C-alpha positions in Angstrom: -0.1 -0.3 0.5 3.0 2.3 0.7 4.6 1.6 -2.6 1.4 2.9 -4.4 1.7 6.2 -2.5 5.3 6.6 -3.2 4.5 6.3 -7.1 1.5 8.7 -6.6 3.0 11.7 -4.9 6.1 10.2 -7.8 3.9 10.9 -10.8 2.6 14.0 -9.4 6.1 15.4 -8.6 6.8 14.5 -12.1 3.7 16.3 -13.3 4.1 19.3 -11.3 7.3 19.8 -12.9 6.7 19.1 -16.5 4.3 22.1 -15.9 6.5 24.3 -14.6 8.8 23.5 -17.4 6.3 24.3 -19.5 5.2 27.5 -17.7 8.5 28.8 -17.8 9.8 27.9 -21.3 7.0 30.0 -22.4 7.6 33.3 -20.8 11.3 32.7 -21.4 11.0 32.0 -25.2 7.8 33.6 -26.3 6.2 32.5 -29.9 7.8 33.2 -32.8 4.8 34.7 -34.0 1.0 34.7 -33.2 -1.9 33.3 -35.5 -4.9 35.2 -35.1 -8.0 34.9 -37.8 -5.7 32.6 -40.2 -2.7 35.2 -40.5 0.5 35.0 -38.6 1.7 37.9 -36.8 5.1 38.4 -36.1 6.2 41.0 -33.7 3.5 41.4 -30.8 -0.1 40.1 -32.1 -2.8 42.9 -32.1 -1.7 44.8 -29.8 1.7 45.9 -31.7 -0.1 46.5 -35.2 -2.2 48.9 -32.8 0.8 50.5 -31.5 2.2 51.1 -34.8 -0.7 52.5 -36.3 -0.9 55.5 -33.7 -0.3 58.1 -35.7 -3.7 60.2 -36.8 -2.2 60.1 -40.8 -1.1 56.7 -42.3 0.8 56.5 -45.4 -0.7 53.1 -46.9 1.9 51.6 -49.6 1.8 48.8 -52.3 5.6 48.2 -53.5 5.4 46.9 -56.7 8.1 46.5 -59.9 7.5 49.3 -62.3 4.1 48.5 -64.7 2.8 45.4 -62.7 -0.6 44.9 -62.4 -1.5 44.3 -58.8 -5.3 43.1 -59.0 -5.3 40.6 -55.8 -2.7 42.7 -53.7 -4.7 45.7 -53.9 -8.0 43.4 -52.5 -5.9 43.8 -49.5 -4.6 47.5 -49.9 -8.4 48.6 -50.2 -9.5 46.4 -47.1 -6.9 47.6 -45.2 -7.6 51.7 -46.1 -11.0 50.7 -45.1 -10.4 49.5 -41.5 -7.7 52.5 -40.9 -10.4 55.4 -42.0 -13.1 53.5 -39.8 -10.9 53.8 -36.7 -10.8 58.1 -37.6 -7.5 57.6 -39.3 -6.4 59.9 -42.1 -5.5 57.7 -44.9 -3.0 58.7 -48.2 -2.7 55.7 -50.4 0.5 55.3 -52.8 2.0 53.4 -55.0 5.5 52.5 -54.4 8.1 51.9 -57.2 10.7 49.7 -56.1 11.5 52.1 -53.1 12.3 54.4 -55.8 9.8 56.9 -56.1 5.7 56.8 -55.2 2.7 57.1 -57.6 0.3 59.5 -55.4 -3.6 59.8 -56.4 -3.0 61.4 -59.5 0.0 59.1 -60.7 2.1 62.0 -60.2 5.3 60.7 -59.4 6.7 62.2 -55.8 9.3 61.2 -52.9 8.1 58.5 -51.2 7.2 59.6 -47.3 8.2 56.7 -44.4 5.2 53.7 -45.0 3.1 53.0 -41.7 1.8 50.0 -44.2 3.7 48.8 -46.6 2.3 46.1 -48.6 4.7 43.9 -51.0 5.2 40.4 -52.3 7.0 37.9 -50.5 7.0 34.3 -49.6 5.8 35.2 -45.8 2.1 35.1 -46.0 2.1 37.0 -42.8 2.0 40.8 -41.0 4.8 42.0 -39.3 4.6 44.6 -36.8 7.1 47.5 -35.9 5.9 49.5 -33.4 8.6 51.5 -32.6 9.3 52.3 -36.4 5.1 52.8 -36.5 5.2 50.1 -39.6 2.8 47.2 -40.3 4.1 45.2 -43.3 1.8 42.7 -45.0 3.9 40.6 -47.0 2.5 37.9 -49.0 2.2 35.9 -52.2 0.0 35.4 -55.1 -1.7 32.7 -53.5 -2.0 34.5 -50.1 -3.3 38.0 -51.9 -5.5 36.1 -54.5 -7.5 34.0 -51.6 -10.8 36.2 -51.1 -10.6 35.9 -46.9 -7.6 37.4 -47.1 -8.3 41.1 -47.5 -11.7 40.4 -45.1 -9.1 38.9 -42.5 -6.6 41.6 -42.9 -9.0 44.3 -42.6 -10.7 42.5 -39.0 -7.4 42.3 -37.6 -6.3 45.8 -38.5 -9.8 46.9 -37.2 -9.5 45.0 -34.0 -6.3 46.1 -33.4 -7.4 49.8 -33.6 -10.5 48.8 -31.9 -12.7 50.2 -34.4 -16.4 49.0 -34.5 
């Protein structure tokens, strides 16, 4: 009978050590990314997105090579601009041509101001937030941008991050 108590005590002790190890590991080594609404967010999740978008006027840029059509990427661009506007932000939309110059609303060439939201092609299929730079990057390939859900999910994430209803 005493042997059973020792085995039970040993099992409880091992379980407690395992639980504490996992708890400590999570607090010491935070997750690389947080997945919200099916989209990976690097840099601190929704809080980091919200902290990156504090300026009253936000420059939203789509970075593309010259003369490249962006029909799928533009869906996400429109949804993000809509979310920012619903949070009472002034939004300035620009097309960033290879970081060389920007095209404004009337297609005039101008120097690119620092972007607050930068949308471009890459293989991450994610959002990266940089609160210290006041920058959020949306990076994806065609499958990411052409998915009808991506633009809507991104809008929802930005609205949640900014507390917009």
